[in-house]
C-alpha positions, -999 to +999 in steps of 0.1 A: +241+408-316+238+418-352+209+403-370+229+380-393+199+364-410+185+400-418+220+410-429+220+382-454+185+383-465+189+418-477+221+405-497+199+380-516+175+407-524+199+437-534+235+427-537+263+402-533+281+410-504+268+398-471+251+367-484+274+345-458+276+362-423+292+349-392+288+370-359+307+368-328+303+379-294+336+386-288+369+381-306+403+389-308+402+403-344+377+398-375+405+405-399+425+379-381+395+353-378+391+361-416+424+349-424+423+320-403+396+306-422+410+298-455+379+291-478+354+320-469+335+328-500+337+365-518+316+387-499+316+370-466+309+392-436+321+387-401+310+408-374+317+411-338+302+431-304+337+431-291+375+429-302+401+421-279+428+427-302+413+451-329+438+465-349+442+496-369+469+508-396+506+506-391+503+486-361+480+508-340+452+495-319+411+499-326+392+504-291+358+505-292+330+498-267+313+466-265+277+461-283+277+499-294+296+500-326+298+484-362+330+458-361+331+440-395+353+424-419+344+419-454+361+392-475+369+396-511+385+377-539+391+403-568+406+388-598+428+419-608+464+431-612+482+431-578+488+468-580+451+475-580+446+462-545+456+494-532+424+511-545+404+489-522+414+508-492+404+543-508+372+523-522+361+511-491+370+546-468+345+561-495+319+539-491+319+542-453+321+580-458+288+581-480+271+558-454+278+581-425+267+611-448+238+593-458+226+583-422+233+618-405+231+642-432+262+659-424+293+663-448+321+640-442+358+640-450+385+612-457+420+616-442+446+599-463+442+568-467+409+557-453+400+576-418+368+591-419+360+621-401+331+644-394+338+680-383+374+670-379+364+640-354+371+606-363+342+583-369+356+553-385+389+537-394+396+510-418+422+482-424+425+465-456+449+436-457+455+415-486+474+385-498+480+381-533+481+353-557+501+343-588+466+336-605+454+372-600+425+359-577+437+375-547+423+378-512+416+409-497+401+415-462+385+451-456+382+456-417+360+485-406+352+500-376+324+528-372+314+546-342+276+540-338+262+546-305+291+549-284+289+585-268+321+584-242+357+579-258+390+574-240+407+605-231+429+621-259+406+604-287+393+631-310+362+611-320+324+610-327+298+587-335+264+586-352+246+592-321+264+620-309+260+637-344+222+630-346+213+625-310+192+594-318+198+555-315+209+536-344+200+498-352+233+486-358+220+459-384+205+485-404+238+503-405+257+476-415+231+467-444+231+504-457+271+501-456+272+465-477+247+478-501+271+510-510+302+490-507+288+464-528+280+491-555+315+503-556+330+469-556+313+461-588+326+491-601+361+480-592+359+448-607+346+463-638+378+484-641+363+518-632+393+527-612+391+567-624+355+570-609+362+554-576+393+577-571+377+607-579+348+598-556+376+596-529+392+625-539+361+647-536+359+642-500+399+644-491+407+679-483+446+671-485+457+676-517+473+707-526+483+715-489+514+711-472+515+679-449+534+664-421+538+627-419+558+599-404+577+579-428+597+549-414+599+567-379+609+600-395+590+632-398+586+644-430+569+674-448+559+682-483+529+692-506+506+665-512+502+667-549+481+635-559+472+602-552+472+579-579+447+549-591+466+525-570+465+546-537+500+558-534+506+593-522+528+616-542+547+643-522+566+674-535+596+682-515+626+704-523+618+703-559+613+665-561+582+643-564+581+612-543+558+585-542+545+567-509+526+535-503+499+534-478+518+512-455+547+538-457+526+570-443+510+574-411+501+603-386+491+625-416+486+663-405+478+695-426 
């Protein structure tokens, strides 16, 4: 189990996310549990050793060996325009990518919108779910699955882990503390309206822009040139002389 007391203590001395921590041996999904508990404070963190119904984007399943990886959800209550919530997904991906790069000393890449890759192999996935409010104070849950000490993956998964990249075992509590500190810095920038800075940091790790991409939209395979991602996380595709904007929830299986 992760050391929730050490996580909370680090938050008290360095940052705000992680001051309240819940740890589970096994749960269906930390994101699901976060929404079941209606009054979790801003910055609350839920962790699990194993998820029986771990979820990825667009209804996909997230598989992870028990006790080997980082499975967590961070609860945020940002006061902002509803449209800006899409930036949280990009912000979280860049925070995870920065964490991986810091721990492995290897360059990372982000695949739209929030898969984190090292040498074209997936090391982390992120699922952000939000519930808007008319008061402009929203609830957003950032679910993160980061491969830490797992070395064997299901056949067909093009995946890697911190251990495979460095040939060393990691203390998962230390990994989470590092991640939360980086994420908190970016969240404070988000609250201060620094959207352009956050987006530019994300774009610096995304090699997709300017390339012809193939993706799935509402069950249909589409193709076009990825020309931009805007400050609310929408992907702009140029195809047949027209520019079309897609929300993150409308796009999956992006290849380029």
